[in-house]
C-alpha positions as CSV (number, residue, x, y, z in Angstrom):
1,M,-25.1,27.4,-9.7
2,I,-21.9,26.1,-11.4
3,F,-18.8,28.3,-11.4
4,V,-16.0,28.0,-13.7
5,V,-12.4,28.2,-12.4
6,K,-11.1,31.5,-14.0
7,C,-9.1,32.8,-11.0
8,M,-6.3,33.3,-13.4
9,K,-8.5,36.2,-14.9
10,Y,-7.9,38.3,-11.8
11,K,-4.8,39.1,-10.2
12,E,-4.0,37.6,-6.8
13,T,-4.1,41.0,-5.3
14,E,-7.6,41.6,-6.7
15,I,-8.9,38.4,-5.2
16,Q,-7.1,39.1,-1.9
17,E,-8.7,42.8,-1.8
18,Y,-12.2,41.4,-2.3
19,I,-11.8,38.8,0.3
20,W,-10.5,41.5,2.9
21,E,-13.4,43.8,2.0
22,H,-15.9,41.1,2.4
23,R,-14.3,39.3,5.3
24,E,-17.4,39.4,7.5
25,D,-19.3,37.4,4.8
26,F,-16.5,34.9,4.1
27,S,-18.2,31.9,5.5
28,S,-21.2,32.7,3.2
29,M,-18.9,32.3,0.1
30,I,-18.2,28.8,0.9
31,E,-20.4,26.4,-0.9
32,E,-21.9,23.7,1.3
33,P,-20.0,20.4,0.8
34,V,-21.5,17.0,1.0
35,F,-19.5,14.6,2.8
36,E,-19.4,10.9,2.2
37,E,-21.3,9.0,4.8
38,E,-19.5,6.2,6.7
39,P,-20.7,2.9,5.4
40,N,-23.3,1.2,7.8
41,K,-21.6,-2.1,8.7
42,C,-20.2,-4.0,11.5
43,P,-17.2,-2.6,13.1
44,W,-15.0,-5.7,12.3
45,E,-15.9,-5.3,8.8
46,F,-14.1,-2.0,8.3
47,E,-10.6,-2.3,6.7
48,P,-7.7,-0.3,8.3
49,W,-7.6,2.3,5.6
50,E,-11.3,2.9,6.0
51,L,-11.0,3.5,9.7
52,L,-8.1,6.0,8.9
53,Y,-10.0,7.8,6.2
54,Y,-13.4,8.2,8.0
55,Q,-11.6,9.3,11.2
56,T,-9.5,11.9,9.1
57,L,-12.8,12.9,7.4
58,K,-14.4,13.4,10.7
59,E,-11.9,15.8,11.9
60,Y,-11.7,17.5,8.5
61,K,-15.5,18.0,8.8
62,L,-15.0,19.6,12.3
63,S,-12.5,22.1,11.0
64,Y,-14.7,23.0,8.3
65,G,-17.5,23.6,10.7
66,S,-15.1,26.0,12.6
67,L,-14.8,28.2,9.6
68,E,-18.4,29.8,10.5
69,G,-16.8,31.4,13.4
70,L,-13.8,32.9,11.4
71,E,-12.7,36.6,12.2
72,I,-10.1,37.9,9.8
73,F,-8.4,40.7,11.2
74,G,-5.3,41.2,9.2
75,C,-4.4,41.3,5.4
76,E,-0.9,41.1,4.0
77,V,0.4,40.9,7.6
78,R,4.2,40.9,7.5
79,L,6.6,39.8,10.2
80,P,9.9,41.6,9.6
81,K,12.9,40.3,11.2
82,E,16.2,42.3,11.4
83,G,18.6,41.0,8.9
84,E,16.3,38.7,7.3
85,S,14.0,38.9,4.2
86,T,10.3,39.9,5.3
87,I,7.7,37.1,5.4
88,R,3.8,37.8,5.2
89,T,0.8,35.9,5.3
90,D,-2.4,36.8,3.2
91,F,-4.8,36.7,6.0
92,L,-4.6,36.5,9.7
93,G,-7.4,35.8,11.8
94,C,-9.0,33.6,14.6
95,L,-11.9,31.2,15.2
96,E,-14.8,32.3,17.6
97,G,-14.5,30.3,20.8
98,E,-11.3,28.4,19.8
99,N,-7.6,28.7,20.7
100,G,-4.9,29.9,18.4
101,F,-4.4,31.8,15.1
102,V,-5.7,31.1,11.5
103,I,-2.9,31.6,9.0
104,C,-4.2,32.0,5.5
105,E,-2.2,31.5,2.2
106,L,-4.0,32.6,-1.0
107,K,-2.8,31.1,-4.4
108,V,-5.1,31.6,-7.4
109,N,-3.0,29.9,-10.2
110,K,-1.6,26.3,-10.5
111,E,2.1,27.5,-10.5
112,P,2.4,29.4,-7.5
113,E,0.6,27.1,-5.4
114,R,3.7,24.8,-5.3
115,Q,5.1,27.3,-2.6
116,T,2.2,27.3,-0.4
117,Y,3.2,25.2,2.5
118,T,6.6,26.9,2.2
119,G,4.9,30.3,3.3
120,L,2.3,28.7,5.7
121,F,4.8,26.8,7.7
122,A,7.4,29.6,7.6
123,Y,5.0,32.1,8.8
124,A,3.5,29.8,11.5
125,N,7.1,29.2,12.8
126,H,7.4,33.1,13.2
127,V,4.0,33.2,15.1
128,K,5.1,30.4,17.4
129,S,8.2,32.3,18.2
130,K,6.3,35.4,19.1
131,F,3.9,33.4,21.3
132,A,6.0,30.6,22.6
133,P,5.4,27.9,23.6
134,M,2.7,27.2,21.1
135,G,1.3,23.6,20.2
136,R,0.5,22.3,16.9
137,R,-3.2,22.8,17.8
138,D,-2.8,26.4,18.2
139,V,-2.2,27.2,14.5
140,F,-5.2,26.6,11.9
141,Y,-3.7,26.4,8.5
142,L,-6.2,27.8,5.7
143,L,-5.2,27.2,2.3
144,I,-7.1,28.8,-0.7
145,A,-5.7,27.4,-4.0
146,P,-6.7,25.5,-7.2
147,M,-5.4,22.2,-5.5
148,E,-4.2,21.0,-9.2
149,E,-0.7,20.2,-8.1
150,C,-0.3,16.7,-6.6
151,I,2.6,17.9,-4.3
152,V,0.0,20.4,-2.6
153,R,-2.5,17.6,-2.3
154,E,0.0,15.3,-0.8
155,A,1.4,17.8,1.5
156,T,-2.1,18.5,2.7
157,I,-2.8,14.9,3.3
158,S,0.7,14.4,5.1
159,T,0.2,17.1,7.4
160,L,-3.1,16.0,8.4
161,L,-2.1,12.2,8.9
162,Y,1.5,12.5,10.4
163,D,1.8,16.2,11.9
164,K,-1.8,16.3,13.1
165,N,-2.2,19.8,12.1
166,R,-5.4,21.7,11.6
167,V,-5.4,22.1,8.0
168,L,-8.4,23.0,5.5
169,A,-8.2,23.7,1.8
170,L,-10.5,25.7,-0.3
171,I,-10.7,25.8,-4.1
172,P,-11.5,29.4,-5.3
173,E,-14.1,29.6,-8.2
174,V,-15.5,32.7,-10.1
175,G,-17.7,33.5,-12.7
176,D,-17.7,36.7,-15.1
177,T,-17.5,39.1,-12.2
178,I,-15.3,39.1,-9.0
179,S,-18.6,39.4,-7.1
180,S,-19.3,35.8,-8.0
181,L,-16.3,34.5,-6.0
182,K,-17.0,31.4,-4.2
183,F,-15.0,28.6,-2.6
184,K,-15.3,25.0,-2.9
185,L,-14.2,22.6,0.2
186,W,-11.4,20.3,-1.2
187,I,-11.8,16.9,0.3
188,P,-9.0,14.1,0.4
189,S,-9.5,11.0,-1.7
190,K,-9.7,7.6,-0.5
191,D,-7.0,6.2,-2.6
192,E,-4.1,8.1,-0.6
193,F,-5.4,6.4,2.6
194,R,-5.8,2.9,1.1
195,I,-2.4,2.9,-0.6
196,F,-0.8,4.2,2.6
197,T,-2.0,1.6,4.8
198,K,-1.3,-1.4,2.5
199,T,2.3,-0.2,2.0
200,A,3.3,1.0,5.4
201,F,2.2,-1.6,7.7
202,A,3.7,-4.8,6.0
203,F,5.3,-6.7,8.7
204,E,8.7,-6.4,6.9
205,N,8.6,-2.5,7.3
206,L,8.1,-2.8,11.1
207,D,11.6,-2.5,12.7
208,V,11.9,-4.0,16.2
209,F,14.5,-3.4,18.9
210,K,14.6,-5.2,22.2
211,I,16.8,-4.7,25.2
212,S,17.0,-6.8,28.2
213,W,18.5,-5.9,31.5
214,R,19.4,-7.3,35.0
215,G,19.9,-5.3,37.9
216,A,18.5,-3.9,41.2
217,A,16.7,-7.1,42.3
218,G,13.6,-6.4,44.3
219,K,12.9,-3.2,42.4
220,W,12.5,-4.8,38.8
221,S,12.2,-8.7,39.5
222,P,11.9,-11.1,42.4
223,V,15.0,-11.7,44.7
224,K,14.3,-15.4,45.1
225,D,14.4,-17.9,42.2
226,G,11.1,-19.3,41.0
227,K,9.2,-16.2,42.3
228,K,6.7,-14.3,40.0
229,P,6.9,-10.5,39.7
230,N,4.6,-8.8,42.1
231,S,2.1,-5.9,41.3
232,K,4.5,-3.3,42.0
233,M,7.0,-4.4,39.6
234,I,4.7,-5.0,36.8
235,H,3.3,-1.3,37.5
236,R,6.8,0.0,37.4
237,L,7.6,-1.9,34.2
238,N,4.6,-0.3,32.7
239,N,5.6,3.0,33.4
240,V,8.8,2.3,31.6
241,S,6.9,1.5,28.4
242,H,4.6,4.4,28.9
243,Y,7.5,6.8,29.3
244,A,9.0,5.3,26.1
245,A,5.9,5.8,24.2
246,Q,5.9,9.6,25.2
247,I,9.6,9.7,23.6
248,M,8.2,8.0,20.4
249,E,5.3,10.4,20.0
250,S,7.6,13.3,20.4
251,Y,9.8,12.0,17.6
252,G,6.7,11.3,15.3
253,I,7.2,7.4,15.3
254,N,4.3,5.2,14.3
255,G,4.5,2.1,16.1
256,F,4.2,0.6,19.7
257,V,6.3,-0.3,22.9
258,Y,5.9,-2.7,25.8
259,C,7.9,-4.2,28.7
260,S,8.1,-7.9,29.5
261,Q,9.7,-10.1,32.1
262,A,11.0,-13.5,31.5
263,Y,9.4,-16.5,33.2
264,P,11.2,-17.8,36.4
265,A,12.6,-20.8,34.6
266,V,14.2,-18.9,31.8
267,R,15.4,-16.2,34.3
268,D,16.9,-18.7,36.5
269,A,18.8,-20.3,33.6
270,G,20.7,-17.2,33.0
271,F,18.5,-14.9,30.7
272,Y,18.2,-11.3,31.3
273,E,14.6,-11.1,32.9
274,N,13.5,-7.6,32.1
275,G,12.8,-6.4,28.5
276,I,11.5,-3.5,26.5
277,T,10.5,-4.1,23.0
278,I,10.2,-1.0,20.6
279,C,8.5,-1.3,17.3
280,G,8.1,1.5,14.5
281,V,7.1,1.6,10.8
282,N,10.4,2.4,8.9
283,P,9.5,5.1,6.3
284,F,12.3,4.1,4.0
285,K,11.3,0.5,3.8
286,A,7.5,1.8,3.3
287,A,8.6,3.9,0.5
288,K,10.5,1.1,-1.1
289,T,7.1,-0.9,-0.9
290,M,5.1,1.8,-2.4
291,F,7.6,2.3,-5.3
292,L,7.5,-1.4,-6.1
293,L,3.8,-1.7,-5.8
294,E,3.3,1.1,-8.3
295,A,5.9,-0.4,-10.5
296,G,3.6,-3.5,-10.7
297,C,4.8,-5.8,-7.9
298,S,2.5,-7.7,-5.8
299,L,2.1,-6.2,-2.3
300,E,3.6,-9.3,-0.9
301,D,6.7,-9.3,-3.0
302,A,7.2,-5.5,-2.9
303,A,7.3,-5.8,1.0
304,K,9.5,-8.8,1.2
305,M,12.1,-7.2,-1.1
306,G,15.1,-5.3,0.5
307,V,15.6,-1.6,0.5
308,D,18.8,-2.1,-1.6
309,V,16.6,-3.3,-4.5
310,I,16.0,0.3,-5.3
311,E,18.1,3.6,-5.5
312,M,17.4,7.1,-4.1
313,V,17.0,8.3,-7.7
314,D,14.0,6.0,-8.1
315,I,12.1,7.7,-5.4
316,M,13.6,11.1,-6.1
317,P,14.0,11.4,-9.8
318,G,15.2,15.0,-9.5
319,L,18.4,13.7,-8.5
320,K,19.4,12.6,-12.0
321,N,19.5,16.2,-13.2
322,I,21.8,17.5,-10.6
323,C,24.2,14.5,-10.3
324,K,27.0,14.5,-13.0
325,D,28.2,11.2,-11.8
326,P,26.1,8.1,-10.8
327,I,25.3,8.1,-7.0
328,G,27.9,5.8,-5.6
329,E,26.4,5.0,-2.3
330,D,23.3,3.3,-1.6
331,Y,21.4,6.0,0.4
332,C,18.1,4.4,0.6
333,Y,19.6,1.4,2.4
334,W,21.9,3.7,4.5
335,L,19.1,5.9,5.6
336,S,16.8,2.9,6.4
337,E,19.5,1.6,8.7
338,S,20.1,4.7,10.2
339,W,16.4,5.1,10.9
340,A,16.1,1.7,12.8
341,S,19.1,2.9,14.9
342,C,16.6,5.6,16.4
343,L,14.7,2.8,18.1
344,D,17.8,1.5,19.5
345,R,18.6,4.8,21.0
346,I,15.3,5.2,22.5
347,G,15.6,1.8,24.0
348,L,19.3,2.2,25.5
349,E,18.5,5.7,26.8
350,V,15.3,4.6,28.6
351,V,16.8,1.7,30.2
352,K,19.9,3.7,31.3
353,R,17.5,6.3,32.8
354,V,15.4,3.8,34.7
355,N,18.5,2.2,36.1
356,Y,20.1,5.3,37.8
357,I,21.4,4.5,41.1
358,F,23.9,6.2,43.5
359,G,27.3,5.0,43.0
360,P,28.7,2.8,39.8
361,S,26.2,1.1,37.7
362,T,25.4,-2.5,38.5
363,Y,23.0,-3.4,35.7
364,L,23.7,-5.7,32.8
365,Q,21.9,-5.4,29.4
366,G,21.8,-7.1,26.0
367,Y,19.9,-6.2,23.0
368,G,18.9,-7.3,19.5
369,T,17.1,-6.3,16.2
370,F,14.4,-7.9,14.3
371,T,11.4,-7.6,12.0
372,W,8.1,-7.8,13.7
373,D,7.4,-11.2,12.0
374,S,10.7,-12.9,13.0
375,Y,10.1,-11.4,16.6
376,L,7.0,-13.2,16.9
377,N,8.6,-16.4,16.0
378,N,11.1,-16.2,18.5
379,S,10.0,-18.1,21.5
380,S,12.7,-16.9,23.8
381,E,12.1,-13.3,23.1
382,D,8.4,-13.2,22.8
383,H,6.6,-16.3,24.4
384,L,8.6,-17.3,27.5
385,C,7.7,-14.3,29.1
386,W,4.9,-11.9,30.5
387,N,4.2,-9.1,28.0
388,Y,2.7,-6.1,29.9
389,D,0.9,-3.0,28.7
390,I,1.3,-2.3,25.0
391,C,1.3,1.4,24.1
392,L,0.5,2.4,20.7
393,T,1.8,5.6,19.0
394,G,1.0,7.6,16.0
395,I,-1.2,6.1,13.4
396,F,-1.4,2.8,15.2
397,R,-3.0,4.5,18.1
398,Q,-5.4,6.7,16.1
399,L,-6.5,3.5,14.1
400,Y,-7.0,1.4,17.0
401,D,-8.7,4.1,18.9
402,S,-11.1,4.4,16.0
403,K,-11.8,0.5,16.0
404,L,-12.6,0.4,19.8
405,E,-14.8,3.3,19.4
406,R,-16.9,1.7,16.7
407,H,-17.1,-1.5,18.6
408,Y,-18.5,0.3,21.5
409,S,-20.9,2.3,19.7
410,A,-22.3,-0.8,18.1
411,A,-22.6,-2.5,21.3
412,K,-24.8,0.0,22.8
413,G,-27.5,-0.9,20.3
414,Y,-27.6,-4.7,21.0
415,T,-30.1,-6.4,22.9
416,K,-28.9,-8.3,26.1
417,A,-28.8,-11.6,24.1
418,Q,-26.8,-10.1,21.2
419,L,-24.6,-8.4,23.6
420,R,-23.5,-11.7,25.3
421,D,-22.8,-13.1,21.8
422,V,-20.8,-10.1,20.7
423,R,-18.9,-10.2,24.2
424,E,-18.1,-13.7,23.7
425,R,-16.6,-13.0,20.2
426,E,-15.0,-9.8,20.9
427,N,-14.4,-10.0,24.7
428,L,-16.1,-6.6,25.1
429,E,-16.5,-7.4,28.7
430,R,-13.2,-5.8,29.2
431,H,-13.2,-2.1,30.1
432,Y,-12.4,0.2,27.3
433,I,-9.2,1.5,28.8
434,D,-7.9,-2.1,29.5
435,M,-8.4,-3.0,25.9
436,M,-6.2,0.0,24.8
437,Y,-3.3,-1.8,26.3
438,D,-4.2,-5.4,25.9
439,H,-1.7,-7.6,23.9
440,E,-4.3,-10.2,22.7
441,H,-6.6,-7.5,20.9
442,I,-3.8,-5.2,19.8
443,R,-1.6,-8.0,18.3
444,E,-4.7,-9.2,16.4
445,F,-5.4,-5.5,15.2
446,I,-1.7,-5.2,13.9
447,K,-2.1,-8.5,12.1
448,S,-5.2,-7.3,10.5
449,L,-3.6,-4.3,9.1
450,I,-1.3,-6.6,7.1
451,E,-3.9,-9.4,6.1
452,N,-7.1,-7.3,5.5
453,E,-6.2,-6.7,1.8
454,K,-8.6,-6.0,-1.0
455,P,-7.9,-4.9,-4.7
456,I,-7.3,-1.2,-5.3
457,S,-9.8,0.4,-7.7
458,N,-8.4,3.4,-9.7
459,N,-12.1,4.4,-10.2
460,D,-13.1,4.9,-6.4
461,Q,-11.9,8.5,-5.7
462,G,-14.2,9.0,-2.8
463,G,-14.3,12.3,-0.9
464,I,-16.9,14.6,-2.2
465,I,-20.0,13.2,-3.8
């Protein structure tokens, strides 16, 4: 049966009351969606954006499956706080056998849906304060709205990708009578994922900060000249990068980090032997690349141009309406530089912490900033040293995990002869966990994020078939 969207015919309160009265049958009101099947091709044939899209689609599908166990136990639930305006949620519930609350926001018309996430997140923050400490996976966001506003669709994808929240969006549809109310699952399109990966992961958008230090010989590096670091020193340096990766994850930085140690000849020539390299996608540079790409520049040219070629009003046109005078400062450039300094602070703080000693500090340090491309071409920084475990964070980790999973899944179906060929090509003889920190594979993967480019088709919307 085809339903025509006529929710504006009914007041929001009427829709709300109907859902509440039929809450036990809520899951039956959801039309069965048809999810796009993942293409049947070799793991190495997937483009990075495809990995991201199908992994997100997989998680979204799992969230949809959870709705079968939805129990709505509250309607128009208010959370009053003394001295503040009352905040409420349309429905409050839980999922059978799963942790946390389901917070549902209902908007039946296009205009009000712009405030959807304002209400959802505000209410969720109140709930988290009541049941502290709560993690992001302890709240399931259910949005019922027309999904006609671009800002709402973008916000849904953003919270799925970056915040890693559990979010599901349903489009209400109704015929002549309210009893015909049904919900159609909204599914993200491919284009958002494709454009994101192509604009965000350009080499020029990856900021790099490296700090090197010398001190506590015997703890970090050999005491005698010409000696190589032992296994305990390597393990200790790997612990440093794992600790830094945890901080990066807590900040929401999409990137990677690893420690290194200079070769004995370089160390004995006076270079600081211990180093930590931190890399992250600068969101202001990525925004510049996306803006220029949409303006007609090629991806290569858009990535190479500096942030100073655009102004904040280019990204946020609404500023033109509230600023009487032209904006005098280059805020895009300034914010881009400020964001890069976040990597500096993490590196400096980590090195400071790992060099705590009793008494006066005796360690020496030096540092520098690069783009990922310029860093790779700097032999003294990247080549004349041992590079240890590389720890991925954010989208990098998610994409690489997805790629490894496909490689190993494909290998299960090979014959012994085929498996030997694949292992020779892909080094699959290495253990899965080792490959998660391996420089050779991860660097090749990072390179593929930039170089695996195909034209973007406006006709390929993807999602639901």
